[in-house]
BANU-848700 format. One record per residue: residue in three letters; x, y, z of N, C-alpha, C, O in turn. Coordinates in steps of 0.2 Angstrom, whole numbers, plus 2048, in hexadecimal, padded with zeros to 3 digits. Layout:
<sites>
ALAXYZXYZXYZXYZ
...
</sites>
This chain:
<sites>
METAB42CDBF1AAD2CCBF1AAA2CCBE9AAC2D0BE5
GLNAA62C7BE8AA32C6BE2A9C2C5BE3A992C1BE7
THRA982CABE0A912C9BE0A8D2CABDAA8F2CDBD5
VALA882C6BD9A842C6BD3A7D2C6BD5A7A2C3BD9
VALA792CBBD1A722CBBD2A6F2C8BCCA702C9BC6
VALA6A2C3BCDA662C0BC8A5F2C3BC8A5B2C2BCD
VALA5E2C6BC2A572C9BC1A532C6BBBA562C4BB7
GLYA4D2C6BBCA492C4BB6A482CABB2A472D0BB4
THRA482C9BABA482CFBA6A412D0BA3A402D5BA0
GLNA3C2CBBA4A362CCBA1A302CCBA7A312D0BAB
TRPA2B2C8BA6A262C8BABA272C2BB0A222C0BB3
GLYA2D2C0BB2A2E2BBBB6A2E2B4BB3A2D2B4BAD
ASPA2F2AFBB7A2F2A8BB4A342A7BAEA332A3BAA
GLUA3A2AABAFA3F2AABAAA442A4BABA482A2BA7
GLYA432A1BB1A4829CBB3A4D29EBB8A5329CBB8
LYSA4C2A4BBCA512A6BC0A532A1BC6A592A1BC7
GLYA4F29DBC8A50298BCDA56294BCBA5A292BCE
LYSA55291BC5A5928CBC2A60290BC1A6528DBC2
ILEA60296BBEA67299BBDA6A29BBC4A7029ABC5
THRA6629DBC9A6929EBD0A6C298BD2A71298BD5
ASPA68292BD2A6A28CBD4A7128ABD1A75287BD5
TYRA7228BBCBA78289BC7A7E28DBCAA8328ABCB
ILEA7D294BCAA82298BCCA84297BD4A8A297BD6
ALAA7F295BD8A80294BDFA8428FBE1A8728EBE6
GLUA8628ABDCA8B285BDDA92288BDFA95285BE3
ARGA9328EBDDA9A291BDEA99297BE3A9E29ABE4
ALAA93298BE5A9229EBEAA9229CBF1A92296BF2
ASPA922A1BF5A9229FBFDA8B2A1C00A8929EC05
VALA882A7BFDA822AAC00A7D2ABBFAA7F2ADBF5
ILEA772A9BFBA722ABBF7A6C2AEBFAA6A2ACBFF
VALA6A2B4BF7A662B9BFBA5F2BABF6A602BCBF0
ARGA5A2B9BF9A532BBBF6A522C2BF8A512C3BFF
TYRA502C7BF4A502CEBF7A492D1BF6A482D7BF8
GLNA442CEBF3A3E2D1BF2A382CCBF1A3A2C6BEF
GLYA322CEBF1A2C2CABF0A2A2C5BF5A2D2C6BFB
GLYA262C0BF4A232BCBF9A222B5BF6A252B3BF1
ASNA1D2B1BF8A1C2ABBF6A172ABBF0A142A6BEE
ASNA162B1BECA132B2BE6A172B0BE0A152B0BDB
ALAA1E2AEBE2A222ADBDCA252A5BDEA252A3BE3
GLYA262A2BD8A2929BBD9A2F29ABD5A2F29CBCF
HISA33296BD8A39294BD4A3928CBD4A39289BD9
THRA3A289BCEA3B282BCDA42280BCBA45283BC7
ILEA4427BBCFA4B279BCEA4B272BCDA4826EBD1
VALA4F26FBC8A50268BC7A57266BC9A5C269BC6
HISA58262BCEA5F260BD0A5F259BD2A5B256BD6
ASPA64255BCFA6424EBD0A5E24ABCFA5C246BD3
GLYA5A24CBCAA54248BC9A4E24ABCDA48248BCC
THRA4F24FBD2A49251BD6A48258BD4A4C25DBD3
THRA4125ABD4A3F260BD3A3D264BD9A39261BDD
TYRA3F26ABDAA3E26EBE0A3A274BDEA3C277BD9
LYSA35275BE2A3127BBE0A31280BE7A2E27EBEC
LEUA34286BE6A3528ABEBA31291BEAA30293BE5
HISA2F294BF0A2B29ABEFA2E2A0BF3A2D2A5BF2
LEUA3229EBF9A342A3BFDA3C2A2BFFA402A7BFF
ILEA3E29CBFFA4529AC01A4929BBFBA47298BF6
PROA4F29EBFBA5429FBF6A55299BF2A56293BF5
SERA56299BECA58293BE8A5E28FBEAA5F289BE9
GLYA63293BEDA69290BEFA6828BBF4A6D287BF6
VALA6328ABF7A62285BFDA6327EBFBA6527ABFF
ILEA6227DBF4A63276BF1A6B274BF1A6D26EBF1
ASNA6F279BF2A76279BF1A7A277BF7A80278BF7
GLYA77275BFCA7A272C02A7C278C07A7827CC09
ASNA83278C08A8527DC0EA86284C0BA8C287C0B
LYSA81287C09A8128EC07A7C292C0CA77290C0F
LEUA7E298C0EA7A29DC12A7529FC0DA762A3C08
CYSA6F29EC0FA692A0C0BA652A5C0FA632A4C15
ILEA642ABC0CA612B1C10A5A2B3C0DA5A2B4C07
ILEA552B4C11A4F2B7C0FA4F2BEC11A4F2BFC18
GLYA502C3C0DA522CAC0FA4C2CEC11A462CBC11
ASNA4D2D4C14A482D8C17A432DBC12A3E2DDC14
GLYA452DAC0BA412DDC06A3B2D8C04A362DAC01
META3B2D2C07A362CDC06A302CEC0BA312D1C10
VALA2A2CCC09A242CBC0DA232C4C0EA232C0C09
ILEA222C2C15A222BAC16A1C2B8C19A1A2BBC1E
ASPA192B3C16A132AFC19A162AAC1DA192A5C1A
PROA162AAC24A192A5C28A1629EC27A1A299C27
GLUA1029EC25A0D297C24A10294C1EA1228EC1E
ALAA11298C18A14296C12A1C294C14A1E28FC11
LEUA1F298C18A26297C19A27290C1DA2C28CC1B
VALA2328FC22A24289C26A22283C21A2627EC22
LYSA1D283C1DA1C27EC18A2227DC14A24277C12
GLUA25282C11A2B281C0DA3127EC10A3427AC0D
ILEA32280C16A3727DC1AA36275C1BA3B271C1A
LYSA30274C1DA2E26DC1EA2F269C17A31263C17
TYRA2D26CC12A2D269C0BA34267C0AA36262C07
LEUA3926CC0BA4026BC0AA43265C0EA47261C0C
HISA41265C14A43260C19A41259C17A45254C17
ASNA3B259C14A38252C12A3C250C0CA3C24AC0A
LEUA3F254C08A43252C02A4B252C04A4F251C00
GLYA4C252C0AA53251C0DA57257C0CA5D256C0C
ILEA5425DC0BA58263C0BA58267C11A53268C14
SERA5E268C14A5F26CC1AA5E273C19A5F276C14
THRA5B276C1EA5A27EC1FA5E281C24A5C286C27
GLUA6327DC26A6727FC2CA6A286C2BA6B28AC2F
ASNA6C288C24A6F28EC23A6A293C20A6C298C1D
LEUA64292C21A5F297C1FA5F29DC24A5E29BC2A
LYSA5F2A3C22A5E2A9C27A582ADC24A582AFC1E
ILEA542B0C29A4F2B4C27A502BBC2AA512BCC30
SERA4F2C0C26A502C7C29A4B2C9C2EA452C8C2D
GLUA4D2CBC33A492CDC39A442D3C37A3F2D5C3A
SERA462D7C31A432DDC2FA3E2DBC2AA3A2E0C27
ALAA3D2D5C27A392D3C22A312D4C25A302D2C2B
HISA2D2D6C21A262D7C23A222D0C22A232CCC1E
LEUA1D2D0C26A182CAC26A122CBC22A102D0C21
ILEA102C5C1EA0A2C5C1BA052C2C20A072BCC23
LEU9FF2C5C229FB2C2C279F42C1C239F32C3C1D
PRO9F02BDC269EA2BBC239E52C0C209E22BFC1B
TYR9E52C6C239E12CCC219E42CEC1A9E12D1C16
HIS9EB2CDC199EE2D0C139EB2CBC0D9E92CEC08
LYS9EA2C5C0E9E82C0C099E12C1C089DE2C1C02
VAL9DD2C2C0D9D62C4C0C9D42CAC089D12CAC03
ILE9D82CFC0A9D72D6C069DA2D5BFF9D72D8BFB
ASP9DF2D2BFE9E22D0BF79DC2CDBF39DB2D0BED
ALA9D92C8BF59D42C5BF19CE2C9BF09CB2C9BEB
LEU9CC2CDBF69C62D1BF59C72D7BF09C22D9BED
SER9CD2DABF19CF2DFBEC9CF2DDBE59CC2E1BE1
GLU9D12D7BE39D12D5BDD9CA2D4BDA9C82D5BD4
LYS9C62D1BDE9BF2D0BDD9BB2D6BDB9B72D6BD6
LYS9BD2DBBDF9B92E2BDE9BB2E5BD89B82E9BD5
ARG9C22E4BD69C42E7BCF9C12E4BC99C02E8BC4
GLY9BE2DEBCA9BA2DBBC49BF2DABBE9C42D7BBE
ALA9BC2DDBB99C02DCBB29C72E0BB29CB2DEBAE
ASP9C82E4BB79CE2E8BB79D32E5BBC9D72E9BBF
LYS9D22DFBBE9D62DCBC39DD2DCBC19DF2DCBBB
ILE9E22DBBC69E92DBBC49EC2D4BC29F02D4BBE
GLY9E82CFBC59EA2C9BC49EF2C6BCA9F42C3BC8
THR9EE2C8BD09F32C6BD59F22BFBD79ED2BCBD5
THR9F72BCBDB9F62B5BDD9F22B5BE39F02AFBE6
LYS9EF2BBBE69EB2BBBEC9EE2B8BF29EB2B5BF7
LYS9F52B9BF29F92B6BF89FA2BCBFD9FE2BBC02
GLY9F82C2BFC9F82C7C019FF2CBC00A002CFC05
ILEA022CABFBA082CEBFAA072D5BF9A0B2D9BFD
GLYA032D8BF5A022DFBF4A002E2BFBA032E7BFD
PRO9FB2E0BFE9F82E3C049FE2E3C0A9FE2E7C0E
ALAA022DEC0AA072DEC0FA0C2E3C0DA0F2E7C12
TYRA0E2E4C07A132EAC05A0F2F1C06A122F6C08
META082F1C05A052F7C07A052F9C0EA072FFC10
ASPA052F4C13A052F5C1AA0C2F7C1CA0E2FBC20
LYSA112F4C18A182F6C19A192FEC18A1C301C1C
ALAA17300C12A17307C10A1330BC14A15311C16
ALAA0E309C17A0930DC1BA0C30DC23A09310C27
ARGA11309C24A14309C2AA10306C30A11307C36
CYSA0C301C2EA082FDC33A092F6C32A062F2C34
GLYA0E2F4C2EA102EDC2DA132EAC33A152EDC38
ILEA132E3C33A162DFC39A1C2DBC36A1B2D8C31
ARGA212DCC39A282D9C37A292D2C3BA262D1C40
ILEA2E2CFC38A302C9C3CA322CAC43A312C6C47
VALA362CFC44A382D1C4AA332D2C4FA332D1C55
ASPA2D2D5C4DA272D6C51A242CFC53A212CEC58
LEUA242CBC4EA212C4C4FA242C0C55A212BDC58
LEUA2B2C1C55A2F2BEC5BA2E2C1C62A302BEC67
ASPA2A2C7C62A292CAC68A212C9C69A1E2CDC66
GLNA1F2C5C6DA182C3C6DA132C9C70A0E2CAC6D
GLUA162CDC74A122D3C77A122D8C71A0C2DBC70
GLUA172D9C6EA172DEC68A132DCC63A0F2E0C60
PHEA142D5C61A102D3C5BA082D3C5DA042D5C59
LYSA062D2C639FF2D2C659FC2D9C649F72DAC61
GLUA002DEC679FE2E5C679FD2E7C5F9F82EAC5E
LYSA022E6C5BA012E8C549FC2E4C509F82E7C4C
LEU9FC2DEC519F72D9C4E9F02DBC4F9EC2DCC4B
TYR9EE2DCC569E72DEC579E52E5C559DF2E5C53
ALA9EA2E9C559E82F0C529E72EFC4A9E22F2C48
ASN9EB2EBC479EA2EBC409E42E7C3E9E02E8C39
VAL9E22E1C429DC2DDC409D62E2C419D12E1C3D
GLU9D62E6C469D02EAC479CF2EFC419CA2F0C3F
ASP9D52F2C3F9D52F6C399D32F3C339CF2F5C2F
LYS9D62EDC329D42E9C2B9CD2E6C2B9CA2E6C26
ASN9CA2E5C319C32E2C329BE2E7C309B92E6C2D
ASN9C02EEC319BC2F3C2F9BB2F3C289B62F4C25
LEU9C12F3C249C12F2C1D9BE2ECC1A9BA2EDC16
ILE9BF2E7C1D9BC2E0C1B9B42E1C1C9B12DEC17
LYS9B22E3C219AB2E3C239A72E9C1F9A22E8C1C
LYS9AA2EFC209A62F5C1D9A72F6C169A22F8C12
TYR9AD2F5C139AE2F6C0C9AC2F0C089A92F1C03
TYR9AF2EAC0A9AE2E4C069A82E0C089A62DCC04
GLY9A52E1C0E99F2DEC109A02D7C1199B2D2C11
GLU9A62D5C149A82CEC169A92CDC1D9A92D2C21
LYS9A92C7C1F9AA2C5C269B12C7C299B62C7C26
PRO9B12CAC2F9B72CCC329BB2C6C349B92C0C35
LEU9C22C7C369C72C2C389C72C3C3F9C62C8C43
ASP9C92BDC429CA2BCC499D12BDC4B9D62B9C49
ALA9D32C2C4F9DA2C4C519DD2BFC559E32BDC55
ASP9D92BCC5A9DC2B6C5E9DE2B0C5A9E32AEC5C
THR9DA2AEC559DC2A9C519E22AAC4D9E72A6C4D
ILE9E32B0C4B9E92B2C479EF2B2C4C9F52AFC4A
TYR9EE2B5C529F42B5C569F62AEC589FC2ADC58
ASN9F22AAC5A9F42A3C5C9F729FC579FC29CC58
GLU9F52A0C519F829DC4B9FF29FC4AA0429BC49
TYRA002A6C4AA062A9C48A0C2A8C4EA122A8C4C
VALA092A8C54A0E2A6C59A112A0C58A1729FC5A
LYSA0D29BC56A10294C55A15295C4FA1B291C4F
TYRA14299C4AA1929AC45A1F29DC47A2529BC45
SERA1F2A1C4CA242A5C4FA292A0C52A2F2A1C51
HISA2729BC55A2B296C59A2F292C53A3428FC54
GLNA2B291C4EA2E28CC48A34290C44A3828DC41
ILEA33297C44A3829AC40A3D29EC43A422A1C40
LYSA3D29FC4AA412A4C4EA482A2C4DA4C2A7C4D
ASNA4A29CC4DA5129AC4CA5429CC46A5B29CC45
TYRA5029EC41A532A0C3AA542A8C3AA572AAC35
VALA512ABC3EA512B3C3EA572B6C40A5A2B4C45
ALAA592BBC3CA602BEC3DA602C5C3AA5B2C7C36
ASNA652C9C3CA662D0C38A6A2CEC32A702CDC32
THRA662CCC2DA6A2CAC27A6E2CFC23A732CDC1F
SERA6D2D5C24A712DAC21A782DAC24A7D2DBC20
VALA782D9C2AA7F2D8C2EA822D1C2BA882D1C2A
LEUA7E2CCC2BA812C6C28A842C7C21A8A2C4C20
LEUA812CAC1DA832CCC16A8A2D0C16A8E2CEC13
GLUA8A2D5C1AA902D9C1BA962D5C1DA9B2D6C1A
GLUA952D1C22A9A2CCC24A9D2C8C1FAA32C7C1E
ALAA982C5C1BA9A2C0C16A9E2C4C10AA32C1C0E
META9C2CAC0EA9F2CEC09AA62D0C0BAAA2D1C07
ASPAA62D2C12AAD2D4C15AB22CEC14AB82CFC14
LEUAAF2C8C14AB42C2C14AB42C0C0DAB72BAC0B
ASNAB22C4C08AB32C2C01AAF2BCBFFAB12B9BFA
LYSAA92BBC02AA52B6C00AA12B7BF9AA12BDBF7
LYSA9F2B2BF6A9C2B3BEFA942B3BF1A922AEBF4
VALA912B8BEFA8A2B9BF0A862BABEAA872BEBE5
ILEA802B7BEAA7B2B7BE5A752BABE8A722B8BED
PHEA722C0BE4A6C2C3BE6A672C0BE1A672C1BDB
GLUA612BDBE4A5C2BABDFA562BEBE0A532BFBE5
GLYA532C0BDAA4D2C4BDAA472BFBD8A482B9BD6
ALAA412C1BDAA3B2BDBD7A382C1BD2A392C7BD1
GLNA332BFBCFA2F2C2BC9A342C5BC4A392C2BC3
GLYA322CABC1A362CCBBBA362D4BBBA322D7BBE
THRA3A2D7BB6A3A2DEBB5A332E1BB4A322E7BB7
LEUA2F2DEBB0A292E1BAEA242E0BB3A1E2E3BB2
LEUA252DDBB9A212DDBBFA242E1BC4A212E1BCA
ASPA292E5BC3A2C2E9BC8A272EFBC9A242F2BC4
LEUA262F1BCFA212F6BD1A222FDBCEA1E300BCC
ASPA292FEBCDA2B305BCAA2C304BC2A2A309BBF
HISA2E2FFBC0A312FEBB9A2D2F9BB5A2F2F8BAF
GLYA282F7BB8A242F2BB4A1D2F5BB1A1D2FBBB0
THRA192F0BAFA132F2BABA0D2F4BB1A082F1BB1
TYRA0F2F9BB4A0B2FCBBAA042FDBB7A03301BB2
PRO9FE2FBBBA9FE2F8BC19FE2F0BC19FD2EDBC6
TYR9FF2EDBBBA002E6BBBA072E4BBDA0A2E1BB9
VALA082E5BC3A0F2E4BC6A0E2E0BCCA092E0BCF
THRA142DEBCFA142DCBD6A162E2BDAA162E8BD8
ALAA162E1BE1A162E7BE6A1D2E8BE8A1E2ECBED
SERA222E6BE5A292E7BE7A2E2E8BE1A2B2E9BDB
ASNA342E8BE2A392EABDCA3E2E4BDBA432E3BDE
PROA3C2E0BD6A402DBBD3A462DDBD0A4B2D9BCF
VALA472E3BCDA4C2E6BCAA532E6BCEA522E5BD4
ALAA582E6BCBA5F2E5BCFA5F2EABD5A622E9BDA
GLYA5C2F0BD4A5D2F5BD9A592F3BDFA5B2F6BE5
GLYA542EFBDFA512ECBE5A552E9BEAA542E8BEF
VALA5B2E6BE7A602E3BECA622E7BF2A622E5BF7
CYSA642EDBF0A662F2BF5A622F2BFBA632F2C01
ILEA5B2F4BF9A562F5BFFA542EEC02A532EDC08
GLYA532E9BFDA502E3BFFA552DEC03A532D9C06
ALAA5B2DFC02A602DBC06A642DFC0BA682DCC0F
GLYA642E6C0BA682EAC0FA6F2EAC0EA732EAC12
VALA712EBC07A782ECC05A782F3C01A732F5BFE
GLYA7E2F6C01A7F2FCBFDA802FABF5A822F4BF4
PROA7F2FFBF1A7F2FDBE9A872FCBE7A872F8BE2
SERA8B2FEBEBA922FCBE9A942F5BEAA992F2BE8
LYSA902F1BEEA912EABEFA8E2E6BE9A902E0BE9
VALA8B2E9BE4A892E5BDEA8E2E5BD9A902EABD6
ASNA912DFBD7A962DFBD2A932DEBCBA952E1BC6
LYSA8E2D9BCAA8C2D7BC4A842D5BC4A822D3BC9
VALA812D7BBEA7A2D6BBEA782D1BB8A7A2D3BB2
LEUA752CBBB9A742C6BB4A6C2C7BB3A682C5BB8
GLYA6A2C8BADA632C8BABA612C1BA8A642BFBA3
VALA5C2BEBABA5A2B8BA9A542B9BA3A4F2BCBA5
VALA562B6B9DA512B8B98A4E2B1B95A522ADB93
LYSA482B0B95A452ABB92A452ACB8BA442B1B88
ALAA462A6B87A472A7B80A402A9B7CA412AAB76
TYRA3B2A9B80A352ACB7DA322B0B83A352B1B88
SERA2C2B2B83A292B6B88A232B3B8BA1F2AFB87
THRA222B3B91A1C2B1B95A192B6B9AA1D2BAB9C
ARGA132B6B9BA102BABA0A0A2B6BA4A062B3BA1
VALA0A2B7BAAA052B5BAEA012BBBB1A032C0BB3
GLY9FA2BABB09F62C0BB39F42C5BAD9F62C3BA7
ASP9F12CABAF9EE2CFBAA9F32D4BA99F92D4BAC
GLY9F22D8BA49F62DDBA29F92DDB9B9F82D7B98
PRO9FB2E2B989FD2E2B91A032DEB8FA072DDB94
PHEA042DBB89A092D6B88A0A2D7B80A072D3B7C
PROA0E2DBB7EA0E2DDB77A102D7B72A0D2D7B6C
THRA142D2B74A162CDB6FA122C6B70A142C1B6E
GLUA0C2C7B74A082C1B76A052BEB6FA032C1B6A
ILEA062B7B6FA032B3B699FE2AEB6C9FF2ACB72
GLU9FA2ACB689F52A7B6A9F52A2B649F82A3B5F
GLY9F229CB659F1297B609F6291B619F9290B66
GLU9F828EB5B9FC288B5BA03289B5EA05285B62
THRA0628EB5CA0D28FB5EA0D291B65A1228EB69
ALAA09295B68A08296B6FA07290B73A0A28FB78
ASPA0228CB71A01286B74A07281B75A0827EB7A
ARGA0A281B6FA1027DB6FA1527FB74A1827BB77
ILEA17285B74A1C288B78A1A287B80A1E285B84
ARGA13288B81A11287B88A12280B8AA1427FB90
GLUA1027BB86A10274B88A17272B89A1926FB8E
ILEA1C273B84A23271B84A26275B8AA2A271B8D
GLYA2527BB8BA2827FB90A2527EB97A28281B9C
LYSA2027AB97A1C279B9EA1A280BA1A1C281BA7
GLUA17284B9DA1628BB9FA1028CBA3A0B28EBA1
TYRA1028ABA9A0B28ABAEA0E28DBB5A1428ABB6
GLYA0B291BB8A0E294BBEA1028FBC3A0C28BBC5
THRA16290BC6A1928CBCCA1428DBD2A13289BD6
THRA12294BD3A0E295BD9A07294BD8A03291BDC
THRA04296BD29FD296BD19FB290BCC9F528EBCD
GLY9FF28EBC89FD288BC39F928BBBD9F7288BB9
ARG9F9292BBD9F5295BB89F9295BB19FF295BB1
PRO9F6293BAB9F9293BA59FC29ABA39F929FBA4
ARGA0229ABA1A052A1BA0A042A3B99A0329FB94
ARGA032A9B98A022ACB91A092ACB8DA0E2ACB90
ILEA092ABB87A0F2AAB83A102AFB7EA0B2B2B7B
GLYA162B1B7DA182B6B77A1F2B5B75A232B1B78
TRPA212B8B70A272B8B6DA2C2BCB72A2A2C1B75
ILEA322BBB71A372BFB75A372C6B73A362C8B6D
ASPA382CBB78A372D2B77A3D2D6B79A3F2D6B7F
ALAA412D8B74A482DBB75A472E2B78A4B2E5B7B
VALA412E5B77A3F2ECB7AA3F2EBB81A422EFB85
ILEA3C2E6B83A3B2E4B8BA422E3B8DA442E5B93
LEUA462DFB8AA4D2DDB8CA512E3B8DA552E4B92
LYSA512E8B88A552EEB89A522F2B8FA562F6B92
HISA4C2F2B90A492F6B96A4C2F3B9CA4E2F6BA1
ALAA4C2ECB9CA4F2E9BA2A562EABA3A592EBBA9
LYSA5A2EAB9DA612ECB9DA622F3BA1A672F4BA5
ARGA5E2F7B9FA5F2FEBA1A5E2FFBA8A62302BAC
VALA582FCBABA562FEBB2A592F9BB7A592FBBBD
SERA5C2F4BB4A602F0BB9A682F0BB8A6B2EDBBC
GLYA6A2F3BB2A712F3BB1A742ECBAFA792EABB2
LEUA702E9BABA722E2BAAA792E2BA6A7B2E6BA2
ASPA7D2DDBA9A842DCBA6A832D6BA1A872D6B9C
TYRA7F2D1BA2A7F2CBB9EA782C8B9EA742CABA2
META772C4B99A702C0B99A722B9B9AA772B6B99
ALAA6D2B5B9DA6C2AEB9EA662ACB9AA602AEB9C
ILEA672A9B94A612A7B90A5F2A0B92A6229BB91
THRA582A0B94A5529AB96A50297B91A4D29BB8D
LEUA4E290B92A4928DB8EA4A28EB87A4528EB83
LEUA5028EB85A5228EB7DA4F288B7AA4D288B74
ASPA50282B7DA4D27CB7AA4627CB78A44278B74
VALA42280B7CA3B280B7AA39282B73A34281B70
LEUA3E286B70A3D289B6AA3F284B64A3D285B5E
SERA4227FB66A4427AB61A3E277B5DA38276B60
GLYA3E276B57A39274B53A35279B4FA31278B4B
LEUA36280B51A32285B4DA36287B47A3C287B47
ASPA32288B42A3528AB3BA38291B3CA3E292B39
THRA35296B3FA3829CB40A3629FB47A3229DB4A
ILEA3B2A3B49A3A2A6B50A3A2AEB4FA3E2B0B4B
LYSA362B1B53A352B8B52A382BCB58A382BAB5E
ILEA3C2C1B57A3F2C5B5CA3C2CCB5BA3C2CFB56
CYSA382CFB60A362D6B60A3B2DBB61A3F2DBB66
THRA3C2DFB5CA422E4B5CA3F2EBB5EA432F0B5F
GLYA392ECB5DA362F3B5FA2E2F2B5EA2B2EDB5D
TYRA2B2F8B60A242F9B5FA222FEB5BA26303B59
THRA1C2FEB59A18304B56A12305B59A0E301B5C
ILEA1130CB5AA0A30EB5DA07313B58A0A318B56
ASPA01310B559FE314B50A02316B4AA0231BB47
GLYA06311B49A0B311B43A11315B44A16315B40
LYSA12318B4AA1931BB4CA1D316B50A1B313B54
GLUA24316B4EA28312B51A2A314B58A2A31AB5A
VALA2A30FB5DA2C310B64A3230CB66A32306B64
SERA3730FB68A3D30BB6AA3E309B71A42305B73
HISA3A30DB75A3B30BB7DA34309B7FA2F30AB7D
PHEA35305B85A2F302B88A2B307B8BA2D30BB8F
PROA24308B89A2030EB8CA1E30DB93A1C307B95
ALAA1D312B97A1B311B9DA13311B9EA1030EBA2
SERA10314B99A09315B98A0630EB96A0730BB91
ILEA0130BB9B9FE305B999FA306B939F9302B8E
LYS9F730CB929F230DB8C9F630DB869F430AB81
GLN9FD310B86A01310B80A03309B7FA04306B79
LEUA05305B84A082FEB84A032FAB80A042F5B7D
LYS9FC2FBB829F72F7B7F9F72F8B789F42F3B74
LYS9F92FEB759F92FFB6E9FF2FDB6A9FF2FDB64
CYSA042FBB6EA0A2F9B6BA092F3B66A072EDB68
LYSA0C2F3B60A0C2EEB5BA132ECB5BA182F0B59
PROA152E6B5CA1C2E4B5BA1F2E4B54A1B2E2B4F
VALA252E6B54A292E5B4DA2E2DFB4EA322DFB53
TYRA2D2DBB4AA312D4B4AA372D4B45A362D6B40
LYSA3C2D0B48A412CEB43A402C6B44A402C3B49
GLUA402C3B3EA3F2BCB3EA462B8B3DA4A2BBB39
VALA472B3B41A4D2AFB40A4B2A8B3FA462A6B41
LYSA502A4B3BA4E29DB3AA4E299B40A5329AB45
GLYA4A294B41A4A290B47A4E28AB45A51289B40
TRPA4E285B4AA5227FB49A4E279B4BA4927AB4F
LYSA4F273B48A4C26DB49A4F269B4FA4B264B52
GLUA55269B50A59265B54A57265B5BA5526BB5E
ASPA57260B5FA5625FB66A5D262B69A6225FB68
ILEA5D267B6DA6326AB70A63269B77A6826CB7A
THRA5F265B7AA5F264B81A65260B84A67260B8A
LYSA6925DB7FA6F259B81A7525CB7FA7A258B7F
ILEA75262B7DA7C265B7BA81265B81A7F266B86
LYSA87265B7FA8C265B84A8F26CB85A9226EB8A
SERA8E270B7FA91277B80A8D27BB7BA89279B77
PHEA8F282B7BA8C287B77A8D285B6FA89286B6B
ASNA93282B6EA95281B67A9127BB64A9127AB5E
ASPA8E277B68A8A272B66A83274B63A7F270B60
LEUA8127AB65A7B27DB63A7A27DB5BA7F27EB58
PROA7427CB58A7327DB51A75284B4FA74289B53
LYSA77285B49A7928CB47A73291B48A75297B4A
GLUA6D28FB47A67293B47A66295B4FA6529BB50
ALAA68291B53A67293B5AA6C298B5CA6B29CB60
LYSA72297B5AA7829CB5BA762A3B58A772A8B5B
GLUA732A2B52A712A9B4FA6C2ACB53A6C2B2B54
PHEA672A8B56A622ABB5AA652AFB60A632B4B62
ILEA6A2ACB63A6D2AFB69A712B5B67A712BAB6B
LYSA752B4B62A782BAB5FA742C0B5EA762C6B5F
GLUA6E2BFB5BA692C4B59A672C7B5FA662CDB60
LEUA652C3B64A632C6B6BA692CAB6EA672D0B70
GLUA6F2C8B6EA742CCB71A752D2B6DA762D8B70
LYSA742D2B67A752D8B63A6F2DDB64A712E3B65
GLUA692DBB65A642DFB66A642E2B6DA622E8B6E
VALA662DEB72A662E1B79A6C2E4B7BA6C2E9B7F
GLYA722E2B78A782E6B79A7C2E3B7FA812E6B81
ILEA7B2DDB81A7F2D9B86A802D2B84A7C2CFB80
LYSA852CFB86A862C8B85A822C3B89A802C4B8E
ALAA812BDB86A7F2B7B8AA842B4B8EA892B2B8B
ALAA832B4B94A882B0B99A862A9B9AA8B2A5B9C
META802A7B99A7E2A1B9AA7829FB95A742A4B93
ILEA77299B94A71296B90A6F290B94A7328CB97
SERA6828FB93A65289B96A61286B91A5D289B8E
VALA6227FB91A5E27BB8CA5A275B8FA59270B8C
GLYA58276B95A54271B99A54273BA0A58277BA2
PROA5026FBA4A4F271BABA5526EBAFA55271BB5
LYSA5926ABADA5E267BB2A6426CBB2A65270BAE
ARGA6826BBB8A6D26FBB9A7326FBB3A76274BB1
GLNA74268BB1A79267BACA7726ABA5A7B26ABA0
GLNA7026CBA4A6E26FB9EA6F276B9EA6D279B99
THRA72279BA3A74280BA3A7C280BA0A8027DBA3
LYSA7D285B9BA84285B99A8628CB9AA83291B98
GLUA8C28DB9DA8F293B9FA94295B9AA98292B98
LEUA9329BB97A9729EB92A9C2A3B95AA22A4B92
ILEA9A2A6B9AA9F2ABB9DA9E2AABA5A982AABA7
GLUAA32A9BA8AA32A7BAFAA22AEBB3AA52B3BB2
LEUA9D2AEBB7A9A2B4BBBA9D2B4BC2A9D2B9BC5
ILEA9E2AEBC5AA02AEBCCAA42A8BCEAA62A8BD4
</sites>
């Protein structure tokens, strides 16, 4: 049995989908273990660009078992659209399996998400308003509705109508908005149940069977470490656990089943939404990086905030996920810069800080301490191997390895699969 967890080490958008897609060529099973359609993965394969939000990146690789785990929250409307989108591109979803224990996103979740953000005003979190947080809230409050409930029309109706009555009280009395109609939701979702029922299974059992047969398994997270509910920049986080530990709960496997953890590291930093961002930069360099790197959200289209790479954050990600290796992505975007900065620490009111602070108040005060390295002018998008990189690019990677304390197993110098270079074989 060989298993690899692919996690984001920053605020998401590190290129996890591309890295997962690359490794998936040699894998048998690909599992998405948390999040919902608030995350997007972009993959370029054979000249075609695929944008995925719920279905694991490995679906592009043909005859692979692709699992949507119980730790995810699923908007059936978005899922059905994504399945149709793949079919229109000639991609089969025959091997897609959806956990019967995954929770549903319902229309009232999306309404409450948007109304809650509006009410927060200047203190908004910056959610995608896709109902992710409210769906996880219902899961924790034990009033959520799962896929297995959706497939039982009687059970679904009973739970749905009780929830709609409860949510309408909140929508009408607290937010002062129009209530939702339970009949409309029921009829719509019953149609979805017919469209997805053949994909539904006990995916924990499927995974156990695959691992007992020594299959190669990749666990794919969404978002990144600093958006983790427990280990991120709370409250500016998502509602689930993207860190490697989320695999056990979100996929239904024990911790002894995890062999290696690969942290995907963007060669600079980006963030979508609100919240502190110690290495954030603005101006000409930020604009250049944003345009060359196409730093706009896959799901929202929002321009991403730009900053220098932050080794404090990477060390935090290494600790909380037990990273074994890094995959450094978008290295090509830095080509043409005279100097590149690596944040090696922070100061707060003049005092050095070596660990990522939990307090948002303290994090807002953090001033980055930088180490500057020389940039390179060469176009690196066509390199054949690591050895073809300019000396300065190699030095940048070595400096990162030294600061974080782990080796780079992969580098990526462009969106195409052949632009990913493997330095250490993981699976």
